[in-house]
C-alpha positions as semicolon CSV with decimal commas, in nm:
position;residue;x (nm);y (nm);z (nm)
1;X;-0,209;-0,467;1,825
2;X;-0,537;-0,291;1,834
3;X;-0,709;-0,053;1,594
4;X;-0,674;0,238;1,834
5;X;-0,300;0,217;1,801
6;X;-0,330;0,338;1,441
7;X;-0,353;0,701;1,335
8;X;-0,441;0,755;0,966
9;X;-0,429;1,070;0,763
10;X;-0,749;1,273;0,807
11;X;-0,835;1,269;0,441
12;X;-0,726;0,909;0,374
13;X;-0,937;0,664;0,573
14;X;-1,034;0,302;0,487
15;X;-1,348;0,407;0,303
16;X;-1,134;0,597;0,055
17;X;-0,944;0,284;-0,047
18;X;-1,226;0,036;-0,007
19;X;-1,168;-0,286;-0,211
20;X;-0,841;-0,143;-0,362
21;X;-0,558;-0,383;-0,286
22;X;-0,215;-0,498;-0,397
23;X;-0,017;-0,289;-0,637
24;X;-0,323;-0,102;-0,752
25;X;-0,343;0,048;-0,394
26;X;0,007;0,205;-0,445
27;X;-0,105;0,341;-0,786
28;X;-0,421;0,492;-0,648
29;X;-0,256;0,655;-0,353
30;X;-0,018;0,848;-0,570
31;X;-0,267;0,931;-0,840
32;X;-0,528;1,044;-0,579
33;X;-0,274;1,278;-0,418
34;X;-0,193;1,444;-0,748
35;X;-0,557;1,464;-0,852
36;X;-0,652;1,617;-0,517
37;X;-0,410;1,900;-0,589
38;X;-0,589;1,979;-0,912
39;X;-0,348;1,790;-1,148
40;X;-0,499;1,638;-1,461
41;X;-0,505;1,260;-1,412
42;X;-0,532;1,000;-1,690
43;X;-0,542;0,616;-1,671
44;X;-0,435;0,405;-1,969
45;X;-0,535;0,065;-2,110
46;X;-0,323;-0,240;-2,028
47;X;0,005;-0,275;-2,220
48;X;-0,033;0,068;-2,380
49;X;0,249;0,177;-2,612
50;X;0,276;0,504;-2,400
51;X;0,429;0,308;-2,116
52;X;0,804;0,333;-2,148
53;X;0,867;0,241;-1,780
54;X;1,002;-0,104;-1,708
55;X;0,715;-0,310;-1,567
56;X;0,894;-0,643;-1,549
57;X;0,642;-0,772;-1,807
58;X;0,360;-0,731;-1,559
59;X;0,012;-0,603;-1,634
60;X;-0,015;-0,225;-1,631
61;X;-0,399;-0,222;-1,576
62;X;-0,493;0,026;-1,306
63;X;-0,116;0,079;-1,236
64;X;-0,012;0,304;-1,520
65;X;-0,122;0,670;-1,521
66;X;-0,010;1,026;-1,589
67;X;-0,034;1,362;-1,401
68;X;-0,001;1,698;-1,566
69;X;-0,022;2,053;-1,457
70;X;-0,071;2,173;-1,810
71;X;0,295;2,264;-1,865
72;X;0,459;1,935;-1,779
73;X;0,350;1,574;-1,767
74;X;0,486;1,281;-1,577
75;X;0,403;0,906;-1,614
76;X;0,388;0,668;-1,320
77;X;0,382;0,293;-1,283
78;X;0,260;0,196;-0,930
79;X;0,461;0,428;-0,689
80;X;0,743;0,484;-0,939
81;X;0,760;0,789;-1,148
82;X;0,937;0,849;-1,476
83;X;1,246;1,018;-1,309
84;X;1,345;0,672;-1,189
85;X;1,525;0,534;-1,489
86;X;1,477;0,182;-1,632
87;X;1,852;0,132;-1,605
88;X;1,838;0,175;-1,227
89;X;1,526;-0,051;-1,208
90;X;1,727;-0,322;-1,370
91;X;2,015;-0,279;-1,135
92;X;1,790;-0,295;-0,829
93;X;1,641;-0,624;-0,963
94;X;1,990;-0,777;-0,960
95;X;2,098;-0,777;-0,596
96;X;2,461;-0,847;-0,676
97;X;2,488;-0,543;-0,906
98;X;2,316;-0,331;-0,634
99;X;2,558;-0,450;-0,375
100;X;2,858;-0,372;-0,598
101;X;2,744;-0,010;-0,635
102;X;2,679;0,013;-0,255
103;X;3,032;-0,116;-0,188
104;X;3,179;0,140;-0,430
105;X;3,017;0,425;-0,238
106;X;3,104;0,280;0,110
107;X;2,741;0,206;0,189
108;X;2,749;-0,066;0,468
109;X;2,637;-0,404;0,337
110;X;2,640;-0,759;0,466
111;X;2,928;-0,988;0,384
112;X;2,816;-1,222;0,110
113;X;2,873;-1,392;-0,223
114;X;2,672;-1,501;-0,523
115;X;2,689;-1,879;-0,590
116;X;2,519;-2,143;-0,807
117;X;2,576;-2,495;-0,689
118;X;2,455;-2,641;-0,364
119;X;2,820;-2,750;-0,286
120;X;2,951;-2,403;-0,323
121;X;2,673;-2,255;-0,122
122;X;2,727;-2,495;0,166
123;X;3,100;-2,453;0,161
124;X;3,075;-2,069;0,167
125;X;2,826;-2,069;0,449
126;X;3,062;-2,288;0,651
127;X;3,339;-2,046;0,569
128;X;3,173;-1,720;0,692
129;X;2,998;-1,900;0,977
130;X;2,636;-1,940;1,079
131;X;2,381;-1,805;1,097
132;X;2,346;-1,715;0,721
133;X;2,085;-1,585;0,482
134;X;2,014;-1,728;0,136
135;X;1,815;-1,536;-0,130
136;X;1,794;-1,545;-0,512
137;X;1,982;-1,282;-0,702
138;X;1,669;-1,177;-0,895
139;X;1,387;-1,254;-0,662
140;X;1,120;-1,020;-0,526
141;X;0,844;-1,005;-0,265
142;X;1,048;-1,233;-0,042
143;X;1,031;-1,530;-0,275
144;X;1,304;-1,785;-0,202
145;X;1,452;-1,588;0,091
146;X;1,548;-1,775;0,415
147;X;1,717;-1,596;0,702
148;X;1,887;-1,691;1,026
149;X;1,981;-2,046;0,906
150;X;2,172;-2,182;1,198
151;X;2,357;-2,488;1,072
152;X;2,451;-2,691;0,769
153;X;2,162;-2,941;0,813
154;X;1,906;-2,668;0,802
155;X;2,073;-2,514;0,496
156;X;2,067;-2,855;0,315
157;X;1,689;-2,889;0,389
158;X;1,625;-2,537;0,267
159;X;1,822;-2,592;-0,053
160;X;1,611;-2,895;-0,129
161;X;1,297;-2,684;-0,083
162;X;1,434;-2,406;-0,295
163;X;1,528;-2,632;-0,584
164;X;1,188;-2,803;-0,590
165;X;0,986;-2,485;-0,560
166;X;1,179;-2,222;-0,766
167;X;1,363;-2,200;-1,089
168;X;1,632;-1,953;-0,964
169;X;1,994;-2,047;-1,064
170;X;2,194;-1,805;-0,859
171;X;2,164;-1,742;-0,489
172;X;2,336;-1,489;-0,260
173;X;2,464;-1,627;0,060
174;X;2,520;-1,366;0,331
175;X;2,610;-1,343;0,689
176;X;2,292;-1,307;0,903
177;X;2,280;-0,984;1,113
178;X;2,076;-0,958;1,424
179;X;1,859;-0,651;1,468
180;X;1,529;-0,506;1,358
181;X;1,474;-0,474;0,983
182;X;1,324;-0,155;0,845
183;X;1,191;-0,042;0,505
184;X;1,282;0,325;0,476
185;X;1,119;0,523;0,193
186;X;1,345;0,799;0,068
187;X;1,241;1,094;-0,150
188;X;1,484;1,355;-0,264
189;X;1,741;1,319;0,010
190;X;1,491;1,274;0,293
191;X;1,367;0,960;0,472
192;X;0,986;1,016;0,463
193;X;0,869;0,697;0,635
194;X;1,021;0,390;0,809
195;X;0,847;0,062;0,879
196;X;0,970;-0,202;1,117
197;X;0,870;-0,519;0,935
198;X;0,813;-0,795;1,196
199;X;0,799;-1,155;1,069
200;X;0,468;-1,330;1,071
201;X;0,364;-1,414;1,425
202;X;0,087;-1,513;1,653
203;X;0,023;-1,463;2,022
204;X;-0,115;-1,744;2,240
205;X;-0,436;-1,707;2,439
206;X;-0,406;-2,045;2,617
207;X;-0,723;-2,170;2,442
208;X;-0,680;-2,174;2,066
209;X;-0,447;-2,394;1,859
210;X;-0,173;-2,252;1,645
211;X;-0,385;-2,318;1,334
212;X;-0,686;-2,127;1,488
213;X;-0,465;-1,839;1,598
214;X;-0,335;-1,803;1,242
215;X;-0,695;-1,787;1,123
216;X;-0,777;-1,524;1,376
217;X;-0,470;-1,321;1,288
218;X;-0,561;-1,344;0,914
219;X;-0,909;-1,211;0,992
220;X;-0,761;-0,909;1,164
221;X;-0,529;-0,851;0,859
222;X;-0,829;-0,833;0,635
223;X;-0,937;-0,512;0,815
224;X;-0,625;-0,338;0,702
225;X;-0,638;-0,215;0,334
226;X;-0,280;-0,301;0,267
227;X;-0,269;-0,636;0,443
228;X;-0,615;-0,754;0,333
229;X;-0,475;-0,994;0,069
230;X;-0,152;-1,084;0,240
231;X;-0,256;-1,363;0,480
232;X;-0,017;-1,587;0,674
233;X;-0,001;-1,912;0,465
234;X;0,098;-2,237;0,619
235;X;0,392;-2,375;0,415
236;X;0,727;-2,543;0,460
237;X;0,880;-2,245;0,640
238;X;0,594;-2,214;0,881
239;X;0,597;-2,575;0,976
240;X;0,978;-2,570;0,992
241;X;0,964;-2,268;1,233
242;X;0,702;-2,441;1,446
243;X;0,898;-2,759;1,466
244;X;1,213;-2,568;1,562
245;X;1,018;-2,419;1,853
246;X;0,866;-2,750;1,955
247;X;0,516;-2,681;1,824
248;X;0,272;-2,825;1,571
249;X;-0,044;-2,679;1,412
250;X;-0,257;-2,844;1,669
251;X;-0,050;-2,720;1,970
252;X;-0,196;-2,466;2,210
253;X;0,043;-2,185;2,302
254;X;0,040;-2,044;2,653
255;X;-0,141;-1,712;2,708
256;X;0,068;-1,413;2,581
257;X;0,330;-1,643;2,436
258;X;0,456;-1,506;2,109
259;X;0,546;-1,747;1,826
260;X;0,721;-1,641;1,513
261;X;0,618;-1,831;1,202
262;X;0,882;-1,702;0,966
263;X;1,234;-1,570;0,981
264;X;1,190;-1,325;0,692
265;X;0,992;-1,020;0,755
266;X;0,828;-0,970;0,418
267;X;0,476;-0,832;0,468
268;X;0,353;-1,034;0,167
269;X;0,445;-1,348;0,366
270;X;0,238;-1,242;0,669
271;X;0,472;-0,986;0,835
272;X;0,341;-0,695;1,043
273;X;0,413;-0,332;0,940
274;X;0,487;-0,121;1,243
275;X;0,545;0,249;1,185
276;X;0,887;0,343;1,322
277;X;1,012;0,660;1,153
278;X;1,072;0,852;1,475
279;X;1,258;0,565;1,654
280;X;1,534;0,557;1,387
281;X;1,844;0,758;1,443
282;X;1,952;1,031;1,197
283;X;2,253;0,825;1,109
284;X;2,055;0,530;0,993
285;X;1,816;0,754;0,793
286;X;2,130;0,900;0,626
287;X;2,250;0,555;0,533
288;X;1,917;0,505;0,349
289;X;1,966;0,836;0,167
290;X;2,324;0,745;0,079
291;X;2,218;0,411;-0,056
292;X;2,007;0,580;-0,321
293;X;2,284;0,828;-0,399
294;X;2,503;0,526;-0,478
295;X;2,269;0,427;-0,753
296;X;2,216;0,623;-1,080
297;X;1,892;0,839;-1,129
298;X;1,677;0,702;-0,855
299;X;1,534;1,002;-0,659
300;X;1,278;0,796;-0,463
301;X;1,255;0,432;-0,360
302;X;1,241;0,195;-0,062
303;X;1,563;0,089;0,111
304;X;1,584;-0,212;0,339
305;X;1,815;-0,184;0,642
306;X;1,890;-0,395;0,948
307;X;1,980;-0,171;1,241
308;X;2,267;-0,286;1,469
309;X;2,104;-0,371;1,813
310;X;2,421;-0,270;1,993
311;X;2,447;0,072;1,823
312;X;2,133;0,237;1,674
313;X;2,348;0,465;1,464
314;X;2,480;0,174;1,257
315;X;2,316;-0,061;1,014
316;X;2,359;-0,266;0,692
317;X;2,172;-0,212;0,370
318;X;2,008;-0,526;0,223
319;X;1,864;-0,386;-0,093
320;X;1,683;-0,096;-0,269
321;X;1,345;-0,141;-0,429
322;X;1,280;0,099;-0,717
323;X;0,911;0,019;-0,743
324;X;0,842;-0,021;-0,376
325;X;0,500;-0,067;-0,221
326;X;0,386;0,233;-0,022
327;X;0,048;0,120;0,114
328;X;0,184;0,015;0,453
329;X;0,328;0,355;0,512
330;X;-0,012;0,508;0,486
331;X;-0,193;0,207;0,645
332;X;0,034;0,066;0,918
333;X;-0,085;-0,206;1,152
334;X;0,043;0,009;1,445
335;X;0,150;0,378;1,443
336;X;0,091;0,702;1,261
337;X;0,052;0,709;0,886
338;X;0,333;0,874;0,687
339;X;0,246;1,060;0,375
340;X;0,486;0,898;0,125
341;X;0,239;0,961;-0,167
342;X;0,246;1,332;-0,079
343;X;0,621;1,344;-0,074
344;X;0,630;1,180;-0,417
345;X;0,397;1,438;-0,562
346;X;0,592;1,715;-0,387
347;X;0,900;1,596;-0,579
348;X;0,742;1,576;-0,920
349;X;0,516;1,880;-0,886
350;X;0,674;2,116;-0,628
351;X;0,460;2,399;-0,739
352;X;0,160;2,227;-0,573
353;X;0,316;2,198;-0,228
354;X;0,136;2,504;-0,088
355;X;-0,176;2,452;-0,301
356;X;-0,511;2,383;-0,135
357;X;-0,598;2,014;-0,157
358;X;-0,948;1,863;-0,211
359;X;-1,074;1,606;0,028
360;X;-1,281;1,437;-0,239
361;X;-1,195;1,106;-0,390
362;X;-1,308;0,923;-0,702
363;X;-1,447;0,575;-0,780
364;X;-1,116;0,420;-0,899
365;X;-1,252;0,075;-0,961
366;X;-1,556;0,188;-1,166
367;X;-1,330;0,423;-1,366
368;X;-1,114;0,131;-1,469
369;X;-1,393;-0,082;-1,607
370;X;-1,394;0,063;-1,968
371;X;-1,016;0,015;-1,980
372;X;-1,049;-0,337;-1,853
373;X;-1,296;-0,410;-2,129
374;X;-1,071;-0,250;-2,391
375;X;-1,351;-0,010;-2,474
376;X;-1,120;0,292;-2,464
377;X;-0,747;0,353;-2,470
378;X;-0,742;0,613;-2,189
379;X;-0,971;0,776;-1,935
380;X;-0,939;1,124;-1,782
381;X;-1,063;1,169;-1,428
382;X;-1,308;1,446;-1,375
383;X;-1,165;1,770;-1,247
384;X;-1,108;1,786;-0,874
385;X;-1,371;1,993;-0,694
386;X;-1,149;2,262;-0,553
387;X;-1,400;2,538;-0,471
388;X;-1,563;2,603;-0,139
389;X;-1,847;2,350;-0,095
390;X;-2,193;2,400;0,041
391;X;-2,384;2,120;0,196
392;X;-2,748;2,023;0,289
393;X;-2,886;1,723;0,455
394;X;-3,242;1,602;0,426
395;X;-3,431;1,331;0,610
396;X;-3,729;1,242;0,394
397;X;-4,026;1,039;0,531
398;X;-4,303;0,886;0,319
399;X;-4,343;0,643;0,037
400;X;-3,988;0,666;-0,088
401;X;-3,872;0,304;-0,127
402;X;-3,921;0,102;-0,442
403;X;-4,100;0,385;-0,617
404;X;-3,801;0,520;-0,820
405;X;-3,753;0,795;-0,568
406;X;-3,388;0,722;-0,500
407;X;-3,298;0,688;-0,867
408;X;-3,489;1,016;-0,939
409;X;-3,287;1,200;-0,673
410;X;-2,961;1,061;-0,820
411;X;-3,052;1,165;-1,174
412;X;-3,134;1,521;-1,067
413;X;-2,823;1,546;-0,856
414;X;-2,598;1,453;-1,145
415;X;-2,786;1,692;-1,372
416;X;-2,718;1,976;-1,131
417;X;-2,356;1,886;-1,049
418;X;-2,442;1,787;-0,697
419;X;-2,224;1,535;-0,511
420;X;-2,340;1,319;-0,224
421;X;-2,577;1,030;-0,166
422;X;-2,923;0,911;-0,090
423;X;-2,929;0,644;0,175
424;X;-3,213;0,410;0,287
425;X;-3,274;0,444;0,667
426;X;-3,594;0,238;0,683
427;X;-3,887;0,125;0,455
428;X;-4,025;0,471;0,468
429;X;-3,727;0,703;0,529
430;X;-3,416;0,812;0,341
431;X;-3,134;1,046;0,415
432;X;-2,997;1,277;0,139
433;X;-2,661;1,457;0,140
434;X;-2,626;1,725;-0,125
435;X;-2,284;1,896;-0,178
436;X;-2,201;2,158;-0,446
437;X;-1,986;2,462;-0,515
438;X;-2,287;2,678;-0,615
439;X;-2,485;2,774;-0,298
440;X;-2,793;2,867;-0,499
441;X;-2,809;2,533;-0,678
442;X;-2,755;2,342;-0,348
443;X;-3,033;2,542;-0,185
444;X;-3,259;2,494;-0,477
445;X;-3,216;2,121;-0,469
446;X;-3,494;2,111;-0,205
447;X;-3,751;2,132;-0,485
448;X;-3,646;1,799;-0,628
449;X;-3,641;1,642;-0,278
450;X;-3,997;1,761;-0,220
451;X;-4,127;1,683;-0,576
452;X;-4,000;1,324;-0,590
453;X;-4,087;1,064;-0,848
454;X;-4,426;1,004;-0,989
455;X;-4,508;0,713;-0,753
456;X;-4,347;0,858;-0,445
457;X;-4,536;1,031;-0,167
458;X;-4,350;1,283;0,057
459;X;-4,497;1,324;0,401
460;X;-4,220;1,515;0,584
461;X;-3,879;1,666;0,510
462;X;-3,630;1,759;0,777
463;X;-3,373;2,004;0,631
464;X;-3,035;2,088;0,783
465;X;-2,749;2,315;0,669
466;X;-2,410;2,155;0,704
467;X;-2,061;2,301;0,728
468;X;-1,865;2,104;0,469
469;X;-1,558;1,969;0,647
470;X;-1,248;1,802;0,503
471;X;-1,393;1,461;0,574
472;X;-1,330;1,247;0,266
473;X;-1,627;1,250;0,023
474;X;-1,668;1,049;-0,301
475;X;-1,734;1,240;-0,626
476;X;-2,060;1,153;-0,798
477;X;-2,381;1,067;-0,629
478;X;-2,437;0,727;-0,468
479;X;-2,744;0,524;-0,383
480;X;-2,690;0,340;-0,055
481;X;-2,939;0,071;0,017
482;X;-2,765;-0,119;0,294
């Protein structure tokens, strides 16, 4: 799976989301989309009283924000907006309640039952026949989920592991269904993106051990903004899967031999997100839409479906996630990015659908610092630069390093509402990019480039007019020394 197999959105590359990971990535993607359309964006301090959205007692820092067009205002927690009710969030957390509502609306679901004791779990598994799946009724992120359990001895070993590792009391035992598993994100009666989540795996090269191949795979995952902090971790399930396949950590798989390290496909457990929207049938997409319709007041969410390998028009719904991660739809490991964040903003602010969108982005992590330190209760992002932008580039040669020239240029740029950067090219040369909506001010910035700081000596300036493209640019003015 090589980088060239990925096609990202033109205005949303890896630089835009640099160092933003986890649930904050979901928050930033939705907030950025709204901000780029000219909506007013505010971020709020952790555990603010303004947050009425169910957060499952998790920190709201960098994940709770509002967007407003001046006439209406909506609050968001991660990818979920305030049109998704807390009642539905609670239903989705309880897999048994969710399944009951699916069943009432004839949404296809796996055969299963909620049980507490090991004895009842084992007896029911024997009754419905192996292979089976076991998962906690209130778990998330794949915690405590084991799939494709093939016999009673395996189930007993897994139950011992679950009881020692987790404090869940109730577990759902379901019939295991073969087929690819997909996370389908639905917004307002439409399947916007679908991801085939492949369980954690490695491919042998005939040279490296399993342990080394896992390390190599994890290094590759670090290059993907969504997967950067979701490595494959060697645990009971991984060693169990290896043993079942006749391997150990120090084994050397044959070249091109694929080894699966988990049964469950959760991306947080090392799974691979493969974009698959176009390969799904309309019937399966409709099943995902119908699943949300079966639940009260949930216009957008992620739906997990296993597609029948014998008939791609059929599938069973595993669950719905009301606060689903969306980062992998925009940063897949393979495939073309799907603009889930854009679809969410379309739903909440339909009047912005045809509006011009800025390609600028803001420094999210720096903006959050005062909130993190409890210095303020809320922060409003600067207005999106929506006007036509003019651009100049300068290559300046002379005594310009360690003489305050770079800080001088930044200071004057900020005073004149100029965006861009000054970048060190060598010990006697810098590059300056100046962007602004006022052509006269941009053209006039030359005098500051030429004047410089008191200790600087300008020997030569190469000036170039640029056509400002929709390439993503950060607001503010940066000093780049490396």
